[in-house]
C-alpha positions as MATLAB code, in Angstrom:
seq = 'MTGSITRPMDGVRVLDLATFIAAPFTATILAEFGAEVIKVEQPGGGDPMRQFGTATEIPDSSLAWLSEARNKHSITLNLKAPEGVELFKRLVAEADVICENFRPGTLEKWGLGYDVLHAVNPRLILLQVSGYGQNGPYRDRPGFARIAHAVGGLTYLAGMPGEAPVTPGSTSLADYISGLFGAVGVLMALRTVEQTGQGQTIDIALFETIFRVLDELAPAYARHGTVREREGLGTRNVCPHGHFPTRDGGWVAIACTSDKIWRRMATNVLARPDLAESHPTTADRVRDRALIDGVVSGFTTAQATADVVAACSAGDVPCSAINSIADIFADPQFDARGTLQRMQHAVLGEIVIPDVLPKLSGTPGGIDSLGPRLGDWNEKIYAERLGLSAAQLEKLRGKGVI';
ca = [
      80.254  110.211  110.095;
      78.796  107.034  111.616;
      76.092  108.546  113.763;
      75.188  106.370  116.801;
      77.259  103.403  115.568;
      79.764  102.347  118.113;
      83.406  102.730  116.920;
      86.076  100.149  117.915;
      88.192  102.713  119.839;
      85.316  104.377  121.628;
      86.474  105.068  125.286;
      90.155  105.020  124.467;
      91.997  108.222  125.444;
      95.125  109.233  123.520;
      97.558  112.106  124.249;
      99.293  113.033  121.096;
     102.665  114.809  121.872;
     104.116  114.198  118.598;
     104.857  116.553  115.619;
     104.670  116.241  111.872;
     103.316  112.914  110.520;
     104.663  109.504  111.938;
     103.387  109.193  115.442;
     100.466  111.646  114.769;
      99.344  109.405  112.000;
      98.961  106.596  114.574;
      96.838  108.933  116.653;
      94.762  109.947  113.633;
      93.979  106.335  112.821;
      92.833  105.719  116.425;
      90.817  108.923  116.266;
      89.127  107.896  113.101;
      87.871  104.780  114.929;
      86.530  106.547  117.930;
      89.365  107.248  120.317;
      89.441  110.679  121.981;
      92.806  112.137  120.917;
      94.080  115.257  122.615;
      96.816  116.983  120.737;
      99.265  118.444  123.249;
     101.066  121.382  121.720;
     103.572  124.011  122.657;
     101.961  127.324  123.506;
     102.370  129.968  120.931;
     103.065  127.893  117.878;
     102.013  124.289  118.166;
     102.882  121.446  115.860;
     105.027  122.711  112.934;
     102.742  120.577  110.803;
     100.253  123.443  111.047;
     102.537  125.438  108.709;
     103.691  122.501  106.463;
     102.412  122.180  102.915;
      99.848  124.432  101.303;
      98.835  127.427  103.472;
      95.222  128.461  103.816;
      93.647  131.735  104.970;
      93.919  130.556  108.562;
      97.548  130.961  109.669;
      97.793  127.773  111.713;
      95.823  125.509  109.493;
      97.651  124.391  106.288;
      95.735  121.865  104.147;
      98.189  119.088  105.328;
      97.227  119.975  108.930;
      93.498  119.977  108.184;
      93.796  116.509  106.662;
      96.207  114.839  108.977;
      95.006  116.164  112.372;
      91.386  115.151  111.628;
      89.190  114.179  114.507;
      91.692  115.571  117.146;
      91.360  118.328  119.632;
      94.199  120.620  120.873;
      95.365  121.813  124.203;
      98.463  124.000  124.715;
     100.937  122.884  127.398;
     104.621  123.594  128.030;
     106.185  120.282  129.219;
     109.405  122.139  129.982;
     107.741  123.976  132.854;
     107.321  122.293  136.216;
     103.626  123.203  136.238;
     103.177  121.793  132.798;
     104.643  118.506  133.858;
     102.257  118.207  136.851;
      99.312  119.045  134.606;
     100.457  116.480  132.064;
     100.738  113.819  134.879;
      97.064  114.466  135.811;
      96.143  113.893  132.114;
      98.320  110.669  132.058;
      96.306  109.242  134.982;
      93.187  109.137  132.850;
      94.912  108.185  129.454;
      95.398  104.981  127.734;
      98.041  105.825  125.064;
     100.676  108.487  124.548;
     102.173  109.066  121.078;
     105.476  110.840  120.878;
     108.311  111.164  118.348;
     110.936  113.305  120.179;
     114.619  112.374  119.995;
     115.260  109.536  122.415;
     115.863  110.863  125.972;
     113.689  113.879  125.649;
     110.901  112.818  127.861;
     113.414  111.643  130.398;
     115.036  115.144  130.328;
     111.698  116.622  131.146;
     111.155  114.236  134.084;
     108.469  112.245  132.129;
     110.262  108.981  131.332;
     108.183  105.823  131.082;
     109.193  104.858  134.601;
     107.588  107.985  135.890;
     104.542  107.766  133.570;
     104.095  104.021  134.426;
     104.086  104.948  138.124;
     101.276  107.378  137.484;
      99.323  104.970  135.302;
     100.444  101.280  135.239;
      98.125  100.646  132.231;
      99.684  103.351  130.038;
     100.941  102.527  126.570;
     103.884  104.785  125.326;
     104.402  104.807  121.554;
     107.806  106.195  120.708;
     108.799  106.871  117.012;
     112.147  108.219  116.141;
     114.533  108.067  113.087;
     116.713  105.254  114.485;
     114.972  103.814  117.486;
     115.592  104.060  121.156;
     118.987  102.353  121.125;
     121.961  101.683  119.038;
     124.894  104.047  117.842;
     122.582  106.294  115.778;
     119.926  106.817  118.397;
     120.619  110.511  118.935;
     120.845  111.440  115.306;
     117.902  113.459  113.847;
     115.841  111.630  111.246;
     113.097  112.372  108.790;
     111.379  110.245  106.301;
     113.849  111.055  103.402;
     116.674  110.058  105.731;
     114.822  106.747  106.660;
     114.362  106.002  102.919;
     118.074  106.382  102.407;
     119.191  104.461  105.421;
     116.523  101.705  104.952;
     117.524  100.810  101.426;
     114.553  102.216   99.406;
     116.157  105.272   97.813;
     119.008  103.150   96.471;
     116.441  101.220   94.352;
     114.594  104.314   92.995;
     115.577  105.631   89.565;
     116.836  104.516   86.205;
     119.723  102.053   85.812;
     123.123  103.677   86.223;
     121.668  106.994   87.176;
     121.250  109.036   90.324;
     118.856  107.661   92.963;
     115.650  109.714   92.955;
     112.974  110.491   95.645;
     110.909  107.414   95.877;
     107.469  108.869   95.487;
     106.093  110.673   98.557;
     108.960  111.901  100.747;
     106.749  111.205  103.760;
     106.299  107.415  103.013;
     108.399  106.263  105.970;
     106.279  108.446  108.242;
     103.035  106.960  107.058;
     104.284  103.326  107.180;
     105.642  104.038  110.711;
     102.334  105.379  111.747;
     100.670  102.189  110.497;
     103.075   99.975  112.401;
     102.468  102.286  115.417;
      98.658  101.725  115.220;
      99.149   97.937  115.027;
     101.463   98.127  118.043;
      99.043  100.149  120.032;
      96.119   97.759  119.240;
      98.217   94.763  120.359;
      99.377   96.607  123.482;
      95.840   97.461  124.338;
      94.928   93.763  124.044;
      97.796   93.023  126.446;
      96.465   95.622  128.965;
      93.148   93.759  128.796;
      94.949   90.529  129.511;
      97.519   91.649  132.246;
      96.482   95.173  133.282;
     100.009   96.319  132.351;
     101.073   98.884  129.756;
     104.333   98.878  127.870;
     106.456  100.971  125.449;
     106.415  100.575  121.648;
     109.637  101.441  119.899;
     109.386  102.136  116.201;
     112.391  103.444  114.008;
     111.500  105.059  110.752;
     114.287  103.231  108.851;
     113.229   99.811  110.101;
     109.713  100.296  108.734;
     110.991  101.027  105.320;
     113.463   98.075  105.474;
     110.608   95.799  106.511;
     108.786   96.294  103.121;
     111.569   95.652  100.801;
     110.611   91.965   99.976;
     113.502   89.624   99.498;
     116.394   92.041   99.737;
     117.847   90.756  102.977;
     117.664   86.997  102.273;
     118.946   87.379   98.719;
     121.902   89.275   99.900;
     122.696   87.130  102.746;
     122.362   83.819  100.724;
     123.682   84.914   97.315;
     125.361   88.263   97.749;
     122.740   89.860   95.470;
     122.693   93.612   95.499;
     119.502   94.871   93.730;
     120.226   97.849   91.655;
     117.889  100.549   90.231;
     115.644   99.051   87.652;
     113.925  102.022   86.153;
     110.729  101.236   84.261;
     110.827   97.470   84.659;
     111.379   94.726   87.163;
     114.381   92.514   87.006;
     112.692   89.181   87.811;
     109.562   89.556   85.663;
     108.712   90.567   82.111;
     106.733   92.339   80.813;
     106.188   94.143   84.062;
     106.673   97.887   84.159;
     105.693  101.208   82.744;
     105.064  101.831   79.048;
     104.304  105.106   77.173;
     101.086  105.592   75.237;
     100.219  107.681   72.102;
      98.624  110.564   73.910;
     101.566  111.217   76.174;
     100.421  109.151   79.208;
     101.840  106.089   80.765;
     100.459  102.759   81.744;
     101.614  100.129   84.336;
     101.243   96.490   83.129;
     102.019   93.514   85.359;
     102.404   90.094   83.874;
     103.479   88.430   87.046;
     102.754   84.808   85.877;
     103.011   82.679   82.840;
      99.283   82.374   82.656;
      98.823   86.201   82.557;
     101.491   86.521   79.813;
      99.630   83.990   77.664;
      96.504   86.116   77.974;
      98.633   89.239   77.176;
     100.222   87.676   74.127;
      97.049   86.053   72.732;
      94.249   88.317   73.722;
      95.880   91.794   73.813;
      98.979   91.776   71.563;
      97.444   89.229   69.010;
     100.835   87.462   69.116;
     100.153   83.799   70.144;
     103.401   82.945   68.625;
     105.179   84.777   71.588;
     103.192   82.798   74.048;
     104.531   79.641   72.396;
     108.172   80.903   71.923;
     108.472   82.527   75.384;
     106.238   80.535   77.739;
     108.237   80.980   81.037;
     109.319   84.010   82.880;
     112.953   82.938   82.321;
     112.358   82.963   78.613;
     111.008   86.451   78.750;
     113.587   87.906   81.069;
     116.255   86.558   78.749;
     114.616   88.224   75.794;
     113.507   91.370   77.728;
     114.395   93.756   74.901;
     112.159   91.725   72.514;
     109.220   91.355   74.803;
     109.265   94.915   76.178;
     109.762   96.226   72.532;
     106.576   94.420   71.468;
     104.530   95.662   74.412;
     105.894   99.213   73.868;
     104.905   99.089   70.214;
     101.414   98.128   71.195;
     101.014  100.844   73.880;
     102.603  103.691   71.864;
     100.174  103.055   68.954;
      97.085  103.739   71.149;
      95.670  106.179   73.558;
      95.984  105.461   77.254;
      92.304  104.705   77.816;
      92.381  102.308   74.840;
      95.384  100.432   76.154;
      93.772  100.110   79.588;
      90.514   98.943   78.058;
      92.214   96.325   75.766;
      94.219   94.874   78.782;
      91.146   94.785   80.994;
      89.112   92.991   78.331;
      91.982   90.464   77.975;
      92.170   90.003   81.738;
      95.620   91.527   82.159;
      96.530   93.857   85.035;
      96.938   97.325   83.686;
      96.295  100.890   84.781;
      96.878  104.428   83.722;
      99.609  106.074   85.872;
      97.320  108.671   87.357;
      98.121  112.246   88.378;
      96.062  113.619   91.088;
      93.925  115.396   88.528;
      93.310  111.928   87.015;
      92.270  110.559   90.369;
      89.679  113.263   90.933;
      88.058  112.122   87.626;
      88.411  108.401   88.248;
      85.026  106.662   88.809;
      86.526  103.962   90.963;
      87.611  106.659   93.589;
      84.133  108.097   93.436;
      82.381  104.760   93.881;
      84.568  103.943   96.934;
      84.204  107.287   98.550;
      88.010  107.483   98.583;
      87.926  111.300   98.334;
      85.810  112.789  101.240;
      84.385  116.279  100.956;
      84.354  118.064  104.260;
      82.951  121.538  105.166;
      85.083  123.860  107.031;
      83.406  126.884  108.808;
      85.844  129.397  107.383;
      87.360  127.731  104.415;
      84.431  125.943  102.790;
      84.921  122.508  101.144;
      88.130  120.584  101.867;
      88.777  117.330  100.137;
      90.739  114.682  102.022;
      91.441  110.900  101.720;
      88.849  108.671  103.345;
      89.310  106.467  106.493;
      91.070  103.092  106.091;
      90.511  100.297  106.682;
      86.804   99.961  105.805;
      84.952   97.979  108.449;
      81.542   96.696  107.554;
      80.077   96.767  111.130;
      81.905   99.434  113.010;
      83.298  101.755  110.441;
      85.447  104.777  111.185;
      84.571  108.281  110.231;
      85.693  111.858  109.884;
      84.080  114.080  112.428;
      86.225  117.208  112.117;
      89.260  118.564  110.321;
      92.543  119.549  112.094;
      91.701  121.771  115.127;
      92.647  125.346  115.981;
      95.489  125.671  118.418;
      94.068  125.114  121.968;
      90.556  124.523  120.919;
      89.977  122.176  124.005;
      91.844  124.196  126.618;
      88.705  125.264  128.519;
      87.202  121.727  128.145;
      90.231  119.923  129.553;
      91.713  122.269  132.070;
      88.475  123.816  133.484;
      85.848  121.007  133.009;
      87.960  117.874  133.311;
      90.747  118.939  135.659;
      88.716  121.529  137.482;
      91.002  124.531  137.207;
      89.425  127.836  138.020;
      89.527  130.874  135.721;
      92.111  132.457  137.876;
      94.326  129.482  137.798;
      94.031  129.305  134.017;
      94.927  132.999  133.625;
      97.942  132.612  135.871;
      99.117  129.636  133.862;
      98.638  131.546  130.593;
     100.614  134.555  132.027;
     103.547  132.116  132.818;
     103.444  130.595  129.339;
     102.492  127.150  130.762;
      99.289  126.891  128.543;
];
């Protein structure tokens, strides 16, 4: 927590209509830096993310929910009901940002398209995240991160040469990357509101955010017809640059991305200055990849993981153990950076979650609370802010509106 320090997003109001990770991650980032984020959830169940991942003793608060819905508050509201639409418009009038990730056309079906929302609040920013974007022949298809990885070209690259494509790390990678692009888009749109007084929509497709981070794949194919295949433990264009086994059953990542680093590796780490002389360029090493990788593997398999990392670090060669989550919890760098934040939950006790990023020196973000219980702000928003009476609230509850 940052105490009395002003956070960059203080005063910004966000309505988070979205579910699971992508658009909600945008809202989480904004909340970490001071925005008031109201999670608008369906009465009775709420965001399915509440049940996603590892369950806790609290039925609607999985560990994933507690971490990813941090700093938010929840209200329940049925946007399919006319009364719910009218209440939502009242909230929109005082909001700066809406985050949603329904299939394209859903808001319009409920009578809440951007034309309607903009009429209520011309300064409103609407972030829309979907599998394929708001237009195009695939716009109506359902999409999740795993599908985005496949469509966007990442899954094709993951795996051993000639073997089946595998899951590329976290199956939610596209969601998190899309959430980051969403946060960037919101910040730029807020700047535009300052300049012009006008809001706008932000259209993010999960597959495009994955495609955007695949370095030279597009220009290499367009210019030379190159189709990069699965490369397994190494990297086609650089050597040695990959994963190598160690004596104690671990693995290390080593990255000799330049000829200068290779000279240090050959001379200072491998004690093979002859290889620095015989294979001075990347082209030389790629040509004799089996020889070079074989020498490096011989070195790593003869030593424990920690000794390989120590030797490479002493020789100024980029190297790290390939960490499991258990390794991460014991890693002093994570401890020094505060990357693992320990929060206290009133019922569950200590919950450990990733720290806020990025780290700002003057106006840092902070974690004030874990994911909220369903409807924890119903009274605050409907009674205190919108002025509804107890009788009105009870009537709305009875009709399933809230």
